[in-house]
C-alpha positions in Angstrom: 0.0 0.0 0.0 1.4 3.4 -1.0 2.1 5.9 1.8 0.1 9.1 1.3 1.9 12.4 1.7 0.4 15.7 2.5 1.4 19.0 1.0 0.3 20.8 4.2 2.7 21.4 7.0 2.8 23.5 10.2 5.4 25.6 12.0 5.6 28.4 14.6 7.3 31.6 13.5 7.7 35.3 13.6 7.4 37.8 10.7 10.7 39.4 9.8 9.4 41.5 6.9 6.7 41.6 4.2 6.4 43.1 0.8 3.3 43.7 -1.4 2.9 41.2 -4.2 0.3 41.6 -7.0 -2.9 43.5 -6.2 -4.0 41.7 -3.0 -1.1 39.4 -1.9 2.0 39.8 0.2 5.3 37.9 0.3 6.1 37.2 3.9 9.6 36.4 5.3 9.3 34.4 8.4 11.8 32.9 10.9 10.3 29.6 12.0 11.2 27.2 14.8 11.8 24.2 12.5 12.9 25.5 9.2 14.6 28.8 10.0 14.1 31.7 7.5 11.5 31.0 4.8 9.5 33.1 2.3 5.8 32.4 1.7 3.0 33.9 -0.2 0.0 35.1 1.8 -2.8 35.3 -0.8 -5.4 38.0 -0.1 -3.4 39.4 2.8 -4.1 43.0 1.7 -7.8 42.6 1.7 -9.7 44.3 4.4 -10.7 41.7 7.0 -8.4 39.0 5.6 -8.2 35.7 7.5 -4.7 36.3 8.7 -5.4 39.4 10.8 -2.6 40.8 13.0 -0.6 37.5 12.8 1.4 39.0 9.9 2.2 42.2 11.7 5.6 42.7 13.4 6.3 41.6 16.0 4.0 38.6 16.7 4.6 34.9 17.3 2.1 32.7 15.5 1.3 29.1 14.6 1.2 28.9 10.8 0.0 26.3 8.3 1.5 26.2 4.8 0.6 24.5 1.6 3.6 23.3 -0.6 3.1 24.7 -4.1 5.4 24.6 -7.2 6.8 28.0 -6.3 6.9 29.5 -2.8 4.8 27.8 -0.1 1.4 29.3 0.3 0.3 30.5 3.7 -2.9 28.8 4.6 -3.7 29.7 8.2 -2.2 31.8 11.0 -3.1 31.8 14.7 -1.4 34.3 17.1 0.4 32.8 20.1 1.9 36.0 21.4 1.2 39.5 20.2 3.6 42.1 21.6 1.1 44.9 21.6 2.8 46.8 24.4 6.0 47.2 22.3 4.1 49.5 19.9 3.4 52.0 22.6 7.0 53.2 23.0 8.9 54.4 19.9 12.4 53.2 20.9 11.1 49.8 22.0 9.3 49.3 18.7 12.4 50.3 16.7 14.5 47.9 18.8 12.1 45.0 18.1 12.3 45.8 14.4 16.1 46.0 14.7 16.2 42.4 16.0 14.1 41.2 13.1 16.1 43.2 10.5 19.4 41.8 11.9 18.2 38.2 11.8 17.0 38.6 8.3 20.4 40.0 7.2 22.4 37.3 9.0 20.5 34.1 8.0 20.0 32.5 4.6 16.9 30.6 3.6 16.1 27.4 5.5 19.0 27.4 8.0 17.2 26.0 11.0 18.4 27.3 14.4 15.8 27.0 17.2 18.3 28.8 19.5 17.8 32.0 17.4 14.1 31.6 17.5 14.1 31.4 21.3 16.6 34.2 21.5 14.3 36.5 19.6 11.5 35.8 22.0 13.9 36.3 25.0 14.9 39.8 23.8 11.4 40.8 22.8 10.3 39.9 26.4 13.3 41.7 27.9 12.7 44.8 25.9 9.3 45.2 27.7 11.0 45.2 31.1 14.3 47.0 30.3 14.8 50.2 28.3 18.6 49.9 27.9 18.3 49.1 24.2 21.9 50.0 23.6 23.3 47.2 25.7 20.5 44.8 24.5 21.4 45.6 20.9 25.1 44.7 21.5 24.3 41.5 23.4 21.8 40.4 20.7 24.4 40.7 18.0 27.0 38.9 20.1 24.5 36.0 20.5 24.0 35.9 16.7 27.8 35.8 16.3 28.0 32.9 18.7 25.2 30.9 17.1 26.6 31.5 13.6 29.9 30.0 14.8 32.4 32.8 14.6 32.7 34.1 18.2 35.7 36.4 18.4 38.9 35.2 20.0 39.9 37.3 23.0 42.2 35.1 25.2 44.5 34.2 22.4 45.8 36.1 19.4 43.4 35.5 16.5 46.3 35.3 14.1 49.3 33.5 15.8 47.4 31.9 18.7 49.7 33.2 21.4 47.9 33.5 24.8 47.6 37.1 26.1 49.1 38.0 29.4 47.2 41.3 29.3 44.4 42.7 27.2 46.0 43.8 23.8 45.1 47.1 22.1 44.4 45.5 18.7 41.1 44.2 17.3 40.6 42.9 13.7 37.3 41.7 12.3 38.9 39.9 9.3 41.3 38.1 11.7 38.5 37.0 14.1 39.1 39.0 17.2 41.9 40.5 19.3 45.4 40.4 17.9 48.8 40.8 19.5 51.1 43.8 18.9 53.3 41.9 16.6 50.5 40.5 14.4 48.5 43.8 14.3 51.2 45.5 12.2 50.2 43.3 9.2 46.5 44.1 9.3 44.8 46.9 7.5 41.5 46.8 9.4 43.0 47.0 12.8 41.3 49.0 15.6 43.7 50.2 18.4 41.5 50.5 21.5 42.4 51.8 24.9 42.7 49.2 27.7 39.4 50.5 29.1 37.6 50.0 25.8 39.1 46.5 25.3 38.0 45.6 28.8 34.5 46.8 28.0 34.5 44.8 24.8 35.6 41.7 26.6 32.9 42.1 29.2 30.2 42.5 26.5 31.5 39.3 24.8 31.8 37.2 28.0 29.2 38.4 30.5 25.6 37.2 30.5 22.9 39.6 29.3 21.8 40.2 32.9 25.3 41.1 34.0 25.8 43.4 30.9 22.8 45.5 31.9 24.8 46.8 34.8 27.6 48.1 32.6 27.6 51.9 32.3 28.6 53.1 28.9 29.3 56.6 27.9 27.8 57.7 24.6 31.1 57.6 22.7 32.0 54.2 24.2 28.8 52.7 23.1 29.1 54.3 19.6 32.5 52.6 19.2 31.4 49.2 20.4 28.3 49.5 18.2 30.4 50.1 15.2 33.0 47.4 15.6 30.5 44.7 16.5 28.5 45.6 13.4 31.7 45.6 11.4 32.5 42.1 12.7 29.1 40.8 11.8 29.2 42.5 8.4 32.6 40.9 7.5 31.6 37.4 8.5 28.0 37.2 7.1 29.0 39.2 3.9 26.0 41.6 4.3 26.0 45.1 5.7 24.7 45.0 9.3 23.6 48.5 10.3 24.6 49.8 13.7 21.8 50.2 16.3 22.5 54.0 16.6 22.2 54.5 12.8 19.1 52.3 12.6 17.4 54.4 15.3 18.4 57.7 13.8 17.1 56.7 10.4 13.7 55.9 11.9 13.7 59.2 13.9 14.5 61.2 10.8 11.7 59.4 8.8 9.0 59.9 11.5 
């Protein structure tokens, strides 16, 4: 007896972005628990009173049902599990939520399953409703992405020669994969020479838990520098421009 297969399948996910398609449809980019990032067609999603409702809004966690077609999967059903309505009441909080989704979209290719990232998105969305230190949260979220993607910076050993550091070095190189000793730094064109204080702050952001990092007090210029070099590191290793949190926030403020 032949085994029957179904072209319907289910997954839980969050909308990363959507674009209009045709007259009434939308193409939705989701990050799902089982399949990672996928693109689907939501037919009739732009109709007033469509069957998907707020499940396709950002940010919301929903249970989705899909239909496998010849092209992109078709979104069949959507049922909200968690709708972060409170996030929309504060501008910076809403922008931060969208920054998380933007960064995940830039860092992941289609169908690279990683349930840790899915759970991490939920963790930071929940935390953003309790804590307004979005600068630190944006740094730690990117560090978590770097860790899950498999290229966490080397900070105890030189990223080039492998020599163990006796003290924190002043050199940092994205292309080399982290901190570099004085001897090796002379051969790099993308080297950042940081003060011992800045290197110490960078090491803490990399090592400390999110809860511990929230107690770190950063001056505006210190955050701006860390914001830049962490985004540069991600940009180099994923091959796509990862906008800094400060720039992302400023762009929204200018547009609104």
